[in-house]
C-alpha positions as CSV (number, residue, x, y, z in Angstrom):
1,M,7.7,-2.8,10.3
2,K,6.7,-1.4,14.0
3,R,3.4,0.7,13.6
4,E,1.6,2.2,17.1
5,D,-1.4,-0.3,16.6
6,A,0.6,-3.0,14.3
7,V,4.0,-5.4,13.4
8,M,3.7,-5.5,9.7
9,K,6.0,-7.9,8.2
10,A,8.6,-7.9,4.7
11,A,10.9,-9.8,3.1
12,V,13.4,-8.8,0.8
13,S,15.4,-10.7,-1.4
14,F,18.7,-10.8,-3.7
15,V,19.8,-12.6,-6.4
16,H,22.5,-13.0,-8.1
17,A,23.1,-14.0,-11.7
18,D,24.4,-13.9,-14.8
19,Y,21.3,-15.2,-16.4
20,N,21.9,-16.5,-20.3
21,A,18.7,-14.4,-22.0
22,D,18.6,-16.7,-24.9
23,A,17.9,-19.8,-23.2
24,P,13.8,-20.3,-21.9
25,L,12.5,-19.4,-18.6
26,D,12.0,-22.0,-16.2
27,R,8.0,-23.4,-16.4
28,E,8.7,-24.9,-12.7
29,V,9.7,-21.0,-11.5
30,F,7.9,-18.8,-13.4
31,H,3.4,-18.6,-14.2
32,S,2.2,-19.1,-17.4
33,N,1.4,-15.4,-17.3
34,E,5.0,-14.4,-16.6
35,C,6.3,-16.8,-19.5
36,S,4.3,-15.5,-22.2
37,Y,5.5,-11.6,-21.6
38,F,8.8,-12.5,-21.1
39,E,8.9,-14.6,-24.8
40,S,7.2,-10.7,-26.4
41,L,11.0,-9.2,-25.3
42,V,13.4,-8.2,-27.7
43,F,16.7,-7.1,-25.7
44,H,18.7,-9.5,-23.9
45,R,18.9,-6.5,-21.2
46,R,15.3,-6.5,-21.1
47,K,14.9,-10.3,-20.8
48,S,17.9,-10.9,-17.6
49,N,16.2,-8.0,-16.1
50,F,13.1,-9.4,-15.9
51,V,13.8,-12.4,-14.6
52,L,16.5,-11.1,-12.4
53,G,13.6,-8.6,-10.9
54,R,10.7,-11.4,-10.7
55,L,12.9,-14.1,-8.6
56,S,14.1,-11.8,-6.2
57,A,9.6,-10.9,-5.8
58,K,9.2,-14.6,-5.8
59,Q,11.5,-15.4,-3.4
60,A,10.4,-12.7,-0.9
61,V,6.9,-13.9,-1.0
62,S,7.9,-17.4,-0.8
63,V,9.9,-16.2,2.3
64,L,7.0,-13.5,3.9
65,L,4.0,-15.6,3.1
66,S,4.6,-19.6,3.3
67,E,4.5,-19.9,-0.5
68,P,6.7,-23.1,-1.4
69,D,5.0,-23.1,-5.2
70,L,6.4,-19.8,-7.2
71,R,4.1,-20.5,-9.8
72,N,1.4,-19.6,-7.8
73,V,3.1,-16.1,-7.2
74,S,2.9,-14.1,-10.6
75,V,5.0,-10.5,-10.9
76,E,2.6,-8.3,-13.4
77,T,3.3,-5.0,-14.7
78,G,0.4,-2.2,-14.0
79,V,0.0,0.4,-16.2
80,F,3.1,3.0,-15.0
81,G,5.1,-0.2,-15.4
82,Q,5.0,-0.8,-11.8
83,P,5.6,-4.4,-10.4
84,M,2.2,-6.0,-9.4
85,L,1.7,-9.1,-6.9
86,R,-0.9,-11.4,-8.3
87,I,-0.6,-14.3,-6.0
88,N,-3.5,-17.3,-5.0
89,G,-6.2,-16.5,-2.3
90,V,-4.2,-13.2,-1.4
91,H,-4.7,-9.4,-1.5
92,S,-2.8,-6.3,-0.1
93,Y,0.9,-6.8,-0.5
94,Q,2.5,-5.5,-2.8
95,V,6.3,-5.2,-4.4
96,S,9.3,-3.3,-5.6
97,I,11.8,-4.6,-7.4
98,A,15.4,-3.3,-8.8
99,H,18.3,-4.8,-10.8
100,C,21.3,-3.6,-11.2
101,D,24.4,-5.6,-14.2
102,Y,23.5,-9.4,-12.5
103,I,21.7,-8.4,-9.0
104,G,18.5,-8.2,-8.7
105,A,16.9,-7.2,-5.2
106,A,12.7,-7.2,-4.3
107,V,10.9,-5.8,-0.8
108,V,7.1,-7.5,-0.9
109,F,5.5,-5.5,2.1
110,P,1.8,-4.7,2.9
111,E,-0.6,-2.1,0.9
112,A,-0.9,-0.5,4.1
113,H,3.1,0.5,4.8
114,P,4.7,1.2,1.2
115,M,8.0,0.7,0.6
116,G,10.6,0.8,-2.3
117,I,14.2,-1.0,-3.4
118,D,16.6,0.8,-5.5
119,I,20.3,-0.5,-6.2
120,E,22.5,1.4,-8.6
121,R,26.1,1.0,-9.8
122,I,28.3,3.6,-7.8
123,D,30.8,5.5,-10.2
124,S,33.7,6.1,-7.2
125,K,34.7,9.3,-8.6
126,R,30.8,10.8,-7.1
127,N,31.8,9.7,-3.7
128,K,31.7,13.2,-2.2
129,T,28.3,13.6,-4.2
130,I,26.5,10.8,-2.6
131,E,28.0,11.5,0.9
132,S,27.0,14.8,0.5
133,Q,23.2,13.0,0.5
134,L,23.5,10.8,2.8
135,T,22.6,11.5,6.7
136,T,24.9,11.4,9.9
137,E,23.4,8.1,10.5
138,E,23.7,6.3,7.1
139,K,27.1,7.5,7.0
140,E,28.0,5.9,10.4
141,R,26.6,2.7,8.6
142,I,28.7,2.9,6.2
143,S,32.0,3.6,8.1
144,V,31.8,0.5,9.6
145,L,32.3,-1.2,5.7
146,R,36.0,0.2,5.1
147,G,38.0,-2.0,3.5
148,V,35.1,-4.1,2.1
149,G,34.4,-1.6,-1.2
150,E,31.0,-0.1,0.7
151,Y,30.5,1.9,-2.5
152,S,31.0,-0.9,-4.8
153,A,26.7,-0.8,-5.0
154,L,24.9,1.1,-2.5
155,L,21.3,-0.5,-1.4
156,T,18.5,1.4,-0.4
157,V,14.6,0.4,1.4
158,F,12.8,3.1,2.4
159,G,9.3,3.8,3.4
160,Q,6.8,6.2,4.3
């Protein structure tokens, strides 16, 4: 992201996994706070979404901030359910997380330049409705994907 007075870096990560929600978290990857929270979750889908989102967030942080030890990155839950980054010795970064089925996605960004990410399963019966909401530029970008399942998933990264 380039502003008039600065260049700000962000990182996006995607995870594709069929997570076994009965398996414990890998304590070599997840912070102890994350492990405790995970153990409090009851439903398999919630556990799977938790792992997909947190793992994608940790990978994005690892790339953006050159943090090799993912345990040093904790993704906690704020009062409104929003993800909050806790990184040893690092401040002023935030994260947006999305998940759908077996895919997790995250964008990590400087808090001075808010961003968000979303990923949804697209019902082909609703393509015309989706297209009615797209800009000309977005339609042009999608048109180059013809023939490769362009509507099987639609990913949008947005910033303010």
